[in-house]
N, CA and C of each residue as an Amber inpcrd file, in Angstrom:
protein
   348
  35.9980000 -52.0130000 -42.1400000  35.3350000 -52.2320000 -41.6600000
  33.8390000 -52.4360000 -42.5090000  33.4240000 -53.4990000 -41.6450000
  32.2220000 -53.9150000 -43.1420000  31.3590000 -53.6100000 -42.9470000
  30.4620000 -52.4990000 -43.7500000  29.5680000 -52.1300000 -43.8860000
  28.5290000 -52.4060000 -44.3220000  28.1770000 -54.0550000 -44.9020000
  27.5110000 -54.6310000 -45.6360000  26.1810000 -54.2860000 -45.1270000
  26.1780000 -54.7950000 -43.4070000  24.8850000 -54.9880000 -42.6810000
  24.4870000 -53.9340000 -42.5310000  24.6600000 -52.7470000 -42.6770000
  24.0790000 -51.2740000 -42.5150000  23.6410000 -50.9030000 -43.8970000
  23.9980000 -51.6560000 -45.0410000  23.6490000 -51.0610000 -46.3060000
  22.9300000 -51.7930000 -46.4710000  22.5970000 -53.6290000 -46.5600000
  21.0820000 -54.2620000 -46.6620000  20.2710000 -54.0030000 -45.2620000
  20.4790000 -53.1850000 -44.7210000  19.6930000 -52.8520000 -43.5380000
  18.2970000 -51.7040000 -44.3800000  17.1790000 -52.1410000 -44.0430000
  16.2770000 -52.0500000 -44.4930000  15.8780000 -50.8490000 -44.6240000
  15.4160000 -49.3540000 -46.1140000  15.3860000 -47.8740000 -44.8140000
  13.8370000 -47.9120000 -44.1700000  13.0490000 -48.5820000 -44.4230000
  11.3760000 -48.6240000 -43.6190000  12.1320000 -48.8690000 -42.1040000
  12.8120000 -49.7370000 -41.8740000  12.8640000 -50.2340000 -40.5550000
  13.4830000 -49.0480000 -39.8420000  14.3710000 -48.0850000 -40.7260000
  14.9750000 -47.2880000 -40.2240000  14.2770000 -46.1550000 -40.1600000
  14.0810000 -45.2080000 -40.4750000  12.6410000 -44.1790000 -41.5790000
  11.9920000 -44.1330000 -39.5320000  11.3170000 -45.4330000 -39.1660000
   9.8480000 -44.3640000 -38.0170000  11.1650000 -44.2460000 -36.6850000
  12.4490000 -44.5050000 -36.3590000  13.6240000 -44.7230000 -34.9900000
  13.9680000 -42.7660000 -35.8540000  13.5110000 -42.3720000 -36.8200000
  14.4880000 -40.9470000 -37.1830000  13.4100000 -40.1260000 -36.7770000
  11.9580000 -40.3100000 -37.2150000  11.2910000 -40.0820000 -37.1680000
  10.6100000 -39.7770000 -35.2350000  10.6730000 -40.4900000 -35.0420000
  10.5290000 -40.2370000 -33.5540000  11.4430000 -39.4830000 -32.5390000
  12.9190000 -40.2930000 -32.8760000  13.9870000 -38.3720000 -32.8860000
  13.4820000 -37.7680000 -32.6860000  13.5250000 -37.4750000 -34.1060000
  12.9850000 -36.1460000 -34.1170000  11.4240000 -35.9030000 -33.2100000
  10.3970000 -36.2450000 -33.2660000   8.7820000 -35.6520000 -32.2730000
   9.6110000 -36.0950000 -31.1660000  10.3510000 -36.3630000 -30.6480000
  10.4220000 -36.7790000 -29.2130000  11.2440000 -35.2750000 -28.7770000
  11.7190000 -34.5480000 -29.5300000  12.8180000 -33.2170000 -29.5750000
  11.7120000 -32.2170000 -29.7850000  10.3990000 -32.0980000 -29.9500000
   9.3350000 -31.9650000 -30.4860000   9.3630000 -30.9870000 -32.3380000
  10.1800000 -32.0340000 -32.7430000   9.7960000 -31.7850000 -34.1860000
   8.7330000 -32.5900000 -34.9200000   9.0490000 -32.9690000 -35.9680000
   7.5960000 -33.4010000 -36.7560000   8.7830000 -34.3880000 -38.2470000
   6.8300000 -35.1970000 -38.0390000   8.4380000 -36.1020000 -39.4010000
   7.3460000 -35.4260000 -40.8930000   7.0400000 -34.3360000 -40.6740000
   6.7780000 -33.4470000 -41.9550000   8.1200000 -32.9360000 -42.2970000
   9.7150000 -32.5250000 -41.3760000  10.6500000 -32.4760000 -41.0740000
  11.3620000 -33.2030000 -41.3570000  11.3960000 -34.0450000 -40.7930000
  12.1730000 -35.4570000 -41.1810000  12.3020000 -35.6720000 -43.2590000
  10.7810000 -35.6860000 -43.5840000  10.7530000 -35.7700000 -44.4340000
  11.3230000 -35.2260000 -45.7580000  10.5690000 -33.9780000 -45.2170000
  11.4110000 -32.4150000 -45.9010000  13.1730000 -33.0970000 -45.7010000
  13.5240000 -33.1260000 -45.0050000  15.1030000 -33.4540000 -44.6640000
  15.6110000 -34.5880000 -46.3290000  14.9360000 -35.4140000 -45.7650000
  15.6440000 -36.9090000 -46.7310000  15.0720000 -36.5570000 -48.3920000
  13.5290000 -35.7270000 -48.5260000  13.7260000 -35.5830000 -49.5850000
  14.5410000 -33.8810000 -50.0070000  15.5120000 -33.2450000 -49.5780000
  16.4080000 -32.2340000 -49.9630000  17.4470000 -32.5760000 -49.7420000
  17.7520000 -33.4950000 -49.4980000  19.6520000 -34.5800000 -49.2560000
  19.0100000 -35.3880000 -50.4550000  18.1350000 -36.0700000 -50.7460000
  18.1260000 -37.4920000 -51.9960000  17.7050000 -37.1610000 -53.2220000
  16.3110000 -36.0200000 -53.0610000  15.7570000 -35.3950000 -54.7030000
  14.7550000 -36.1870000 -54.7430000  14.1840000 -37.0740000 -53.6180000
  13.1900000 -37.6680000 -53.7230000  11.9710000 -36.4890000 -53.9260000
  10.6410000 -36.6790000 -53.8070000   9.3410000 -35.6490000 -53.5990000
   9.2380000 -36.8970000 -52.3670000   8.1420000 -36.2560000 -52.0790000
   7.0070000 -37.1910000 -50.8350000   6.4280000 -37.9980000 -51.8380000
   5.9640000 -38.1600000 -52.5530000   5.2330000 -39.7680000 -52.9130000
   6.8050000 -40.8900000 -53.0010000   7.6210000 -39.9630000 -53.8110000
   8.2790000 -41.3520000 -54.1520000   8.8640000 -41.5430000 -53.0980000
   9.5850000 -40.5620000 -52.0610000   9.8740000 -41.5680000 -50.5530000
   8.8840000 -42.2110000 -50.2570000   7.6510000 -42.1560000 -50.2210000
   6.6680000 -43.0180000 -49.6360000   7.1050000 -44.3180000 -50.2980000
   7.2690000 -44.2410000 -51.5000000   6.8290000 -45.3000000 -52.3830000
   8.4640000 -46.7860000 -51.8190000   9.1450000 -45.6620000 -51.3790000
  10.3100000 -46.5910000 -51.1960000   9.9840000 -47.2200000 -49.9070000
   9.3670000 -46.5940000 -49.6030000   9.3940000 -47.1530000 -47.5820000
   8.1320000 -48.3920000 -47.9140000   7.4390000 -48.1010000 -48.7310000
   6.5380000 -49.4230000 -49.0480000   6.7750000 -49.9920000 -49.2770000
   7.9010000 -49.9390000 -50.9640000   8.7810000 -51.3530000 -51.5620000
   9.5490000 -51.7980000 -50.4270000   9.5360000 -50.8170000 -49.0460000
  10.8190000 -51.8810000 -48.1520000  12.6290000 -51.9460000 -48.8420000
  12.9860000 -51.3240000 -49.0230000  13.6290000 -51.2450000 -50.0440000
  15.8090000 -50.5070000 -49.0640000  16.6470000 -51.6230000 -49.2840000
  17.4140000 -51.0700000 -47.9770000  18.1730000 -50.4230000 -48.3640000
  19.1280000 -49.4980000 -47.4570000  19.7050000 -48.7570000 -47.4590000
  20.4650000 -48.5440000 -49.0670000  21.5880000 -49.2930000 -49.6340000
  22.2370000 -48.8830000 -51.1630000  21.1080000 -48.7450000 -51.7110000
  19.9660000 -49.3840000 -51.8890000  19.0660000 -49.4740000 -53.0110000
  18.5250000 -48.1110000 -52.9370000  17.9840000 -47.2690000 -51.2030000
  17.8600000 -46.5160000 -51.1760000  18.2080000 -45.4770000 -52.3080000
  19.6100000 -45.5870000 -51.7060000  20.2860000 -44.3090000 -51.8130000
  20.5550000 -44.3550000 -53.8620000  20.5180000 -45.2330000 -53.8220000
  21.4500000 -45.5410000 -55.8750000  20.2170000 -45.0960000 -57.0020000
  18.6880000 -45.4700000 -56.3030000  17.8620000 -45.0160000 -57.0410000
  17.3450000 -43.2390000 -57.0460000  17.9550000 -43.0320000 -55.6560000
  17.5120000 -41.4730000 -54.9180000  17.4550000 -40.2430000 -56.8640000
  16.7250000 -39.5760000 -56.6670000  17.2350000 -38.6730000 -57.8700000
  17.9400000 -38.0330000 -57.9110000  18.3180000 -37.3440000 -56.9130000
  20.3250000 -36.2270000 -56.8020000  20.2650000 -36.2640000 -55.1580000
  21.6330000 -36.3390000 -55.2160000  22.2150000 -35.7930000 -54.0420000
  21.9590000 -34.2930000 -53.9380000  21.4390000 -33.6870000 -52.6280000
  22.2470000 -32.2090000 -53.5500000  23.5150000 -32.0620000 -53.1290000
  23.6540000 -31.4410000 -53.8600000  24.6490000 -30.4330000 -54.5200000
  24.8670000 -29.9200000 -53.3080000  24.2680000 -29.8450000 -52.2850000
  25.1520000 -28.8160000 -51.1990000  24.9460000 -30.1830000 -49.6670000
  25.7420000 -31.3500000 -50.2770000  25.5140000 -32.2610000 -48.9080000
  26.7720000 -32.4170000 -48.6110000  27.8700000 -32.1600000 -49.7400000
  29.5060000 -31.5770000 -49.0670000  29.5400000 -30.9570000 -47.9730000
  28.3730000 -29.8790000 -47.4250000  28.7120000 -28.8490000 -47.1760000
  28.3960000 -29.8220000 -45.1360000  28.3780000 -31.2860000 -45.3540000
  27.7760000 -31.2190000 -44.0750000  29.0060000 -31.7010000 -43.8780000
  29.1820000 -31.0910000 -42.5660000  29.9580000 -31.6090000 -42.0630000
  30.1750000 -31.9040000 -39.8580000  30.8120000 -32.8100000 -39.7420000
  30.5260000 -32.8190000 -37.9410000  30.7720000 -34.3430000 -38.0190000
  30.6460000 -34.8560000 -36.7210000  30.8730000 -36.0170000 -35.9060000
  29.7110000 -37.3160000 -36.3010000  29.9530000 -37.8740000 -36.5300000
  28.3920000 -39.1900000 -36.3350000  29.3940000 -40.7350000 -35.5690000
  28.9830000 -41.3890000 -34.9810000  28.9500000 -42.5240000 -35.0650000
  30.4770000 -42.2250000 -34.4700000  31.4140000 -41.3390000 -34.0450000
  32.6200000 -41.1280000 -33.6870000  33.5610000 -40.5920000 -35.0760000
  32.3630000 -40.9060000 -35.5690000  33.3380000 -40.3080000 -36.7900000
  32.8520000 -39.2870000 -37.9240000  33.7530000 -38.4050000 -38.0940000
  33.9750000 -37.0770000 -39.7700000  33.2520000 -37.5370000 -40.6050000
  31.7880000 -37.2730000 -40.9350000  30.8430000 -37.8550000 -42.2670000
  31.7850000 -37.1600000 -43.3100000  32.1890000 -35.6870000 -43.2640000
  33.0890000 -35.2280000 -44.5590000  34.5410000 -36.5230000 -44.6310000
  35.0720000 -37.2600000 -43.6350000  36.2620000 -38.2070000 -44.4690000
  36.2560000 -39.2750000 -44.6200000  34.8320000 -39.7450000 -44.5510000
  34.3450000 -40.7350000 -45.1800000  34.5750000 -41.4360000 -46.5470000
  35.6170000 -42.2870000 -46.9640000  35.9040000 -42.1580000 -48.4330000
  34.3600000 -43.0670000 -49.4070000  34.1390000 -43.8290000 -48.4830000
  33.1410000 -44.3750000 -48.5750000  31.3290000 -44.1320000 -49.3480000
  30.8090000 -43.9160000 -51.0410000  30.4900000 -42.7920000 -51.1200000
  28.7930000 -43.3240000 -50.1520000  28.3460000 -44.4150000 -50.3170000
  27.8010000 -44.6310000 -50.0460000  27.1590000 -44.1340000 -48.3180000
  28.1580000 -44.9930000 -47.7350000  28.4270000 -44.6830000 -46.2310000
  28.0390000 -43.5940000 -45.7410000  28.7410000 -42.6010000 -47.1520000
  28.9250000 -40.7390000 -46.4890000  27.1500000 -40.6350000 -46.6520000
  27.2590000 -41.0410000 -47.6580000  24.8130000 -40.3510000 -47.9590000
  24.8500000 -41.1840000 -45.9600000  24.5670000 -42.2190000 -46.0070000
  23.8600000 -42.2580000 -44.4830000  24.1470000 -41.9470000 -43.6250000
  25.6930000 -41.3360000 -43.4600000  26.0920000 -40.2780000 -41.7970000
  25.6110000 -39.1180000 -42.9350000  25.4750000 -38.6010000 -43.7750000
  24.5350000 -37.3570000 -44.0820000  23.5130000 -37.3980000 -43.8640000
  22.2250000 -38.3540000 -44.2400000  21.2500000 -38.2650000 -43.6750000
  21.5270000 -38.7290000 -42.3450000  21.8430000 -39.7780000 -41.2260000
  21.9750000 -39.6380000 -40.2390000  22.8510000 -37.9240000 -38.9190000
  23.5730000 -37.2060000 -39.2370000  23.8310000 -36.1070000 -39.1880000
  22.9450000 -34.7390000 -39.9640000  21.7600000 -34.8130000 -40.6160000
  20.5850000 -34.3680000 -40.6710000  19.8190000 -33.9910000 -39.5740000
  19.9310000 -35.6190000 -39.5020000  18.6350000 -36.1340000 -38.1940000
  19.1240000 -35.4310000 -36.5170000  20.1970000 -35.4690000 -36.7580000
  20.7150000 -35.1710000 -35.4530000  20.2330000 -33.6270000 -35.6240000
  20.8940000 -32.6240000 -36.2510000  21.0130000 -31.1870000 -36.2610000
  19.1260000 -31.2730000 -35.9330000  18.6630000 -31.8320000 -36.2280000
  17.0900000 -31.3320000 -36.4870000  16.6140000 -31.3500000 -35.2340000
  16.7600000 -32.8910000 -35.0180000  17.1270000 -32.8610000 -33.1970000
  17.2030000 -32.2280000 -31.8900000  18.6650000 -31.5990000 -32.9580000
  18.7960000 -30.7760000 -31.7560000  18.4200000 -29.2850000 -31.4110000
  17.6280000 -29.2090000 -32.2340000  16.8360000 -27.8800000 -32.4280000
  17.0840000 -26.5460000 -33.7350000  18.4180000 -27.5710000 -34.7740000
  19.0180000 -26.6090000 -35.6390000  17.9980000 -25.8930000 -36.3510000
  17.5190000 -25.0520000 -36.8850000  16.4750000 -24.4220000 -37.8520000
  16.5010000 -24.8770000 -39.1360000  15.5990000 -25.0920000 -39.7610000
  15.3360000 -25.9280000 -41.4060000  16.4430000 -25.3370000 -41.9150000
  16.7020000 -23.7380000 -42.1960000  17.2090000 -23.2480000 -42.8710000
  18.5820000 -23.6000000 -43.2100000  18.8060000 -23.3240000 -41.8000000
  20.5980000 -24.3380000 -41.4630000  21.1610000 -25.9360000 -41.8170000
  20.0150000 -26.7220000 -41.1180000  19.4530000 -27.7320000 -41.6510000
  20.2870000 -28.4460000 -43.9290000  19.7360000 -27.7120000 -44.1210000
  19.2550000 -27.2970000 -45.1830000  20.5610000 -26.5690000 -46.4060000
  21.3130000 -26.4510000 -45.6850000  22.0930000 -25.6340000 -46.0970000
  22.0520000 -23.9940000 -47.2370000  21.1170000 -23.0070000 -46.4520000
  20.7550000 -21.9950000 -46.5180000  22.3440000 -20.5550000 -46.6110000
């Protein structure tokens, strides 16, 4: 499967969609940001800088300070594929983020989303 399209897609173009999905389900932008920061190690300021720089997904995850060690606890299906079985590390990180946003939109508590 050719993943280059999603890897080169602007993170800033998808970020508002994550926020919209959460807000539609009575969740907040702050919760979306907290999830992204938890997963990637960015803080609020560096996350906003990445959005302003309009980096692609590859750069966004390559420059992430540190993927959270508990990310391996993220399991489930996104786009018909089990995230824990994705071989490509970058695609797996992108799908981890998708899965976390899905969990937020489905009403899961932040504590459970962040695997505490």
